[in-house]
N, C-alpha and C positions, 0 to 999 in steps of 0.2 A: 503415517501421514506424510504425504509428499511435499505439500506446499503450506506455508503459513503466510497469510497476508496480514501484515500489521498496519492498521489504519489509525493514524493519530487524529484526534479531534480536539479543537479548542472552542470553536464558535461556528454557528451556521447549521442549524438542524436540517433545513431543506437541502443544503449542499451535501451533508452526510447521507441523507436519504437517497439523493440522486447517485452518490458514489456507490453506495451499497447496491442499489438497483442495477446500475450498469456493470459493476464488478460481478455480481452473482449471475446476471443474465448472460454474461459472455463466457462463463466457465462451463465447459461441456461435461467434465467428470467431477461433479461436486463432492464425491466421496473422497477424493484425493486432497481436498482443500479445507483448511480451517481459517477462519477470519478472527483476528483479535482486534477489537477496537479499544484503544486507550483514550479514555476521556480525561484530558488534561485540564479540564475546567470543572472543579467540584461544585460550582454554583449552577451548572446546567445539568438537568437530568435528560438522558437520552435512552433510557430503558425501553420506552414505547417504540422507538425506531428499531432498536435491536430485536425486540420481540416480534416485530412485523416480519422479519426475514429468518428468524431462527428455525423455522420448519423447513426452509429451503436448503440450508447449509449450516454447518457448525459455526456458530458465532459466540465468542467469549467477550464479555465486556469487562474491562478493568477500569474502575473509577479511582483516580488518585485522590489523596487527601489534600494536596496543595499543588498549584501549578508549578511545574518544574521546567517547562520549555520542551521544545520538540526533541532534542537529543535524549533527554531523560525519558520521555514518553516512548521513544523508539526502543531504548534499552529495557524498559519495563515490559514492553511487548515481546521483545526477543527472549527475555528470561522466561516468559510463560509459553513460548512456542514449542510445538511438537513436530514441526515439519522438517524435512531434510533441506529444503530451500526456503529462505526467508525473503519475503517481498515487502518492502517498505513503501507505503503509499499515504500521502496526505489525503484528507477527506474531500479535497476539491479536485481530485483526479477522477475522470469518468472514462474508464477503459472502453475500447472498441473491440469488435469481434476479432478473435484470434490472437489477442495480445499475449496471453499466457503461453500459448504454443510457440509463438515467435520468440519470446524471451527465453524459453527453454531451449529452443533450437540454437539461438545465438550463444547461449551458455555452453552447450554440449558440443557444438561443431567447431569450436575454436580452442586451440591448445592454450594451456596456462591462463585460463580466464578465471578470475576470482569473483567477479561481479559483472552484471550487465545493467544497462539503463534503457528505458523506453524513450522514444521520441515524444516530447510533450508539446502539444499545440494549445495556444491561448485561444479559447473559444470566442472571445469577443473580437480579436483582431485576425484570427486565423493564421497567425504567425507561429513558427516553431520557436519555442522558448528554451528547450533543452534538447540537444541532439546526441548526447552521449557523455560518457565519462572516460577520461584518460587517466591511467594510473602511472605514477612515476615512483619506482621503488616501492616502498610500503608506507610512505608518510604523507602523500599529497593526492587529493582528489581535485580534478579540475573540470567542472561542468562547463560545457560550451553553451553560453546563454546569448540569446538575441543575435545569432549568427545564421 
């Protein structure tokens, strides 16, 4: 497996549905991708949404027993991943055409790159909210927000 997309969920079934739709519809080689959805809200059932897309691509649902927050949900997904590359995505992200190829290109065409980030646009304001990540040593991540 080349890519594992780890999508975290806490609330918003319609948003999760849109995320999965856009993610899956923009992936050209679905056999290289698995999606892991970590449901960090044990009070909400999302099996029906996952089952809707399971025939299109490999999707694994992990339901946690108690809410542990976003970092814990990401770690749970990473521990279950089979991909060579891990992609972390909140369920309110709606990828556009070519996103996966562009991220792979950014990752492989630059020397000494450990991670890449997509440009994130707020759909309600059409403003860029995240333009990338800068790494300093090994202990600091600095997202550029609202710039």
